[in-house]
C-alpha positions, 0 to 999 in steps of 0.5 A: 515552450516550458520556462527555462527554470522548469526545464532545468529542474526537470533535467535535474530530477531526471538525472537524479532518478537515473544517476542514483540507482546506477551509482548504487549498483556500481557501489554494490558491485565494487564494495559488496562482499563476495557471498559464500553460499552454504546449505545453511544460508540456502535453507528456509527459516521462519520464526524459529521453525526448523526446515523439517517442520515446515509443511506445504508450499509458499505457492498455495492459493489464498481464499478470496476472503483475504482479498475481499477484506483487503479491498474493503479495508482500502475502501473504508480507509479512503473514506477517512482520507476524505473526512480529514479535509472536511473536518479541517474546513468544517466551519468554512463549509457551513451547512452545505458542507455538512449536508454533503458529508452526511450524504457521503457518509450515508452512501458509505454506511449503506455500502457497509450494511450491504456487505454485512448482509451479503456476508462478506465479513463472515469467515466461514 
């Protein structure tokens, strides 16, 4: 059984999680201005380009390279997240922590060399 204080805190969080969106929707319905739909508001506009100048559809397929680069960015970004706590506790960890981080970095560097040799970062 949960502590009564914990149960109360969970109920408050649950009430806020449900209540805030409901209140926002009600306020929007009551206070929001009626939208006038005109042809100008419905037309596409992007960075000063007139609608007649746009070419193609927004539903075009992207190259797999975009997704591969995004995944690689996330992988190496997570590396930085693991490096930060190690750097903060560097003195406490001593030689053992240093060797562990060198092994971690060696595995990541080997992965980086692998993707370079496979040509994953070539944009051709």
